[in-house]
N, C-alpha and C positions, 0 to 999 in steps of 0.2 A: 874647219871653221871653229874658232875657240868659243868658250863660254862667254856669256855676258853677265858679269857678277851683279850689275845693277838690276838686270831683269830677274835673276835668281832672288835677289833681296826683295824685289817687289812682289814676287810670287810668295815668298815667306810672309811678307806683310799682309797679303790678302788672306793667307791661312790664319794668321793671328786674328784679324778682324772677323773672319767667318766664325771662328771658335767663340769669340766674345759675343757674337750675335746669336749663334745657334744654341749655345748652352743655356738651359732654362734657369737663369739666375737673375737676381735683381740688377745685375750690371748690363744685361742685354740691351735694354732700351737706351740708357744714357750713353753707352759706348757704341751703339749702332750708327752707321753712316757718319763717322766723325769728320769727314772732309766736306760735307754738304749733302745734297740730295743725290748721292751716289754711293752704292754699296760695294762690298767686296766681290759680289757676284759679277758685276761688270768688269772689274779688274781681272778676275779669274778667267773669264771667257776671252777677254781681249788678249791677255798675255799667253793663254793657251794657243790661240790662233796665231799670234805673233811668232811663237816658237815653232809651231807646225810649219809655217812658211819659211822662217829664217833657217831652220835646220834642214827642211826639205829641199829648199833651193840650194843650200850649201852642199848637200850630198849630191844633188843632180849635177852641180858644177864640177865636183871632184870625181864622182864615180858613175855618173850617168843617171838618166831619169829612172831606170829600173831600181837603182839603189834608193832613190827618194820614195818611190811607191812601196818598196819593201819596208822601209822604216815606218812609213805611215800605216801600213797594214799591221805591223807589230804593235805600234802604239794603239791602234784601234782595238786589237784583240786584248791588250792589257787593260784598257779602260772598260771594255765590256765585261771582262772577267771580274774586275773590281766591282762593277755595278751588280753583277749576279751575287757576289759574296755579300754585299751590303743588303740585298733583298733577302738572302737566306738568313742573315743575322737578324733582320727585322722580323721576318715571319716565324722563324724557328725559336728564337730566344727572346727578343724584346717584347713581342706581342703577348706570348703566354705569361711572361712576368707581369706585364701591364694589366692583363685581364685578371690574373690572380690577385693583384693589389688594387684592382678597380680604379686604375689611373686613366681618366678620360683623355689626358694629353696624348697617350699612345694609342688608345682605342679609337679616338677620333681620327688620328693620323692614318690608321690602317683600317678605317671603317669598311671600305670596299672589300678588303681581304676577309674581314670577319663575316661579311654577308655572303660572299661567294668565294671561298678559298681556292678552289680548283681553277675557276676562270681567272681569278686575280693573278695567280702564279703564271698562267699562260700569257695573259695580257701584259704582265710586267716584263716577262722575258722577251716579248716582241716590242717593248718600249711603248705600248699603248697606255698601260696603267702605270702612273708614276706618282707614288705617294710623296707628300711634302717632305722636304729635306733630301729626298733621294731623286729629285727631278732635275738636277743640274747635270749629272753625268749622262743621262739620255740625250740631253741637248748637245753635249760635247760629242757623243757617239754619232749622232745624225750629221752634225756639221763636219766632223772629221771624215766621215764616209764620203762626203762631197768634195773634200779638200783637194785630192789629186786632180779631179776634173777642173776645178776652179783654177788651180795653179797652172795646169796645162793650157787652159784658155787664156790666162793672163800672159803667159809666155808668148803665145801666138798673136793675140788680139789686143793686148794691153788691158788696163784697168778701167778706163772711163765707162765702157758699156756694162761691165760687170757691176761696178758701183752704182750705176744708174738703175740697173735691174734690181739690185739689192734695196736701194732707196724706195723703189716702187712697191716692193713687197712689204717693206716696213710701213709705208703709208697705208697700205691695205689693212695692216694689223691694227692701225689706230682707229679704224671704223668697224672692228670686230669681224673681219673677213675670215679669220682662222676658225672662230666658233661657228660662223655661218656655214663654212665648207664642211666642218665636222658634223653639224646637225643634218645637212643634206645627205651626206654619206651614211650616217647612222640611220636616218629614216629609210633610205633606199635599201639598206642591207639588213635592217632590223638589229643592228649592233647595239648591245645593251651595256653601255658604259657612260655614266654622266660625264659631261665635258670637263668639269673641275677635276675629275680623277685622272685626267691626262697629264696633269702637272700645272704648276703655277705660271711657268714661263710660256709666253707666246713665241712659238718657233718662228713665225713670220716676222715678228718684231726683233727678236734677238739675233737672227741671222745677220742683221746689220752690224752688230757689234763684232761678230765673228769675221765678217768680210773686211771690216776696217782693220782688225788685227792682222788678217792675212796680207792685206795691202801694205801695212806698215812693216811687217816682217819681210815681205818681198823687197820693199824699198831699202831696208837696212842691209839685206843680203846682196843687193845688186848695185848700190851706189856708194860713192865715197862717204866716209863717216862725217866729214865736214859739211855735207849738204843736208844733213838731217835736222839741223837747228832752224826753226822758223825765225823770221825777222823779229826784232825786239818789239815793234809796234803791235804785231799780232799777239805776241806773248802778253803785252800789257792789257790788251782788250780781253783776252782770255782770263787774265788774273783778276780783272775788275768783275767779270761775271761770276767767276768761281768764288770771289770774296763775298759778293752779295748772297749767293746761295749758302755759303758757309755761315754767315751771320744769321740768315733767315732760318736755317735748320736748327741752330743752337738757340734761337729765340722762340720758335713755335713748336719744335719737336721734329720727328722724322717725316711728317707730312706738312705741306705748306699751310693747309687750313685744317687744324685739328678737329674742328666740329663739322667737317664735311663741306664740299663745294666743288664746282666744276674745275677749279684750278688744280685740284689734286690729280685730275686725269692727265694734265699736261706733264706731271711729274711721276706718273704711274711707273712703278718698277716692272710689273709683269709684262706690260706691252712695250716697255722702253719708251715712255712718252717723250715728246719733242724737247721740252724744257729739261728733262732729266738727261736725255742724250746730249744736249748742249752742255750741261754741267760736266758730264763725264769727259767729253771732248775738250772742254776748257781746262780741266785739271791735267789731261794728257799734254796739251799744248804748253801749259805752264812748266811742266816737268821737262819737256823737250827744249823749251826756250831758255830756261834759267838754271837747270840742274847742272852742277859741275860734271864734266865728262871723265876727268882723270883723277879725281880726288877719291882714291880707293878707301881712304880712312873713313869716308862718310858712309860706306856700305857696311852695316853691322854683320860681322862674320856669322853670327848665329842665325840671322835672318837668311843670309845667302845659303847657309848649310841646309836650313829647313826648306828653302825654295828648290833646292836641287832634288829633293824627294817629295815634290808637291803631291803627287797622286797617292802614295802610301800614307803620307801625313794627313791628307784630306780624309781618306777612309778611316783612319784611326780616330780622328776627332768626331766623325759621324757616329762611329760605334759607341763611343763614350756618351755622346749626346742622346742616342736612342736608349741606352741603359739608364741614363739619368732621368729621362722622361718616364720610363717604365717603373723606376723605383720611387722617384720623388714627385713626378708630375711636372706641370709647368712652373714658371717662375712664381714664387710665393713670397710676398713681402713679409709674411709672418714667420717664415723659416729663418733659422739662425744664419747670420751673415757668414759664419765660419763654415757652414755646410756649403754655401755657394762658392766660397773660396776653395774649399776642398774639391768641389766638382770641376772648377776651372783648372786647378792644379793637376787633377787626374787627366783631364783632356790634353793639357800641354805636355804632360809626361808621356802620354801615349803617342802624341805626335812626334816628339823628339826621339822616342824609342823606335818608332817606325823609320824615321830619318836615319838614325844610327844603324839600324839593321840593313837598310838599303845601301848605306855607304860601305858597310862591312862586306856585303855580297859583291858590290862593284869592285872592291879592292882585290878580290880573288881572281885567279886566272880566268881568261875569257872562255867560259863554257856556256852551256844552256842556261844555267842559273843567272850568270852575269848578264846574258842577253835579256832575260826576262826582267831583271832589275833595271837595266838600262831603259827598257820600254816603260816600266812603271814610273821611274823617277824623272824622266824627261831627256833632254838632249845634252850631249857633251859640249 
């Protein structure tokens, strides 16, 4: 099953948006969530799930279910290895620099590690402690672990019951069920880890985005290409809602009610609030309904190239981000704009260097290194 250049380009776009958002510069806030109340994180998770299903099902069709499971295992190992490397980079390099320079941006980020280093290392390796910025890969790891079972059930039973179960878990997340469950377990076991230190993302809420990505990847892998485009009237309704959210976001800022209000909960990023989820889905429907399918010239080659090495590029941008926080602190309007431009330039240079190295390793004969690079960068 061949590559999907449009998907590679979208992955590259998500990496660009993440970099603009994560880097501590004056450009982070105005360039964050440029399409409405939807961030690059939603796109990253959805596209990762899409490719896991699309490539996994393709391999199962060509080489058998065992080949699909083997590829997913290799991918899981690669993602976990990247997560461990990022943790080591944070704990061993970024935190000591931040402490020496008295930068609260990095010391606050790693506050649990600074209070209890040994426990924090153990808890982070078991995906219980997830510092900010380093909490999306644990989400990816947990969901990827469940993916072979989900795809096997989908093959046998279909998607309606799976999506209904996913929607039920998502609804539970909206009333704080995840934290309630954590508090009960922590109280019963005496587990000493504040709930916010488990990561910003609600696993119960965000599994819905992963499941939707798996479903869509399965659909693309098993049905004719012409059946993927929704009816124009559905696209127009989605376009109307996405346009309202786009104008709203660029009128009030990254939250609907900047001074606080219950409406913000409906657009909450960390629980994947219902109005936010609807905005993400509306944008996806608009792309499916109206984006040209065969206009290859519309797909920027540099975005496609970056998206082919999404995991190494993602890790590279986070490393630069952590070093920037340790050296310069958070975004400072009093800092020279040229410093911020330099930070962004360094981040993008690191991302493209990682993508270039991955492409070079892949171009070599198929040995163990090439297999590792294949797992790191994504699917063929």
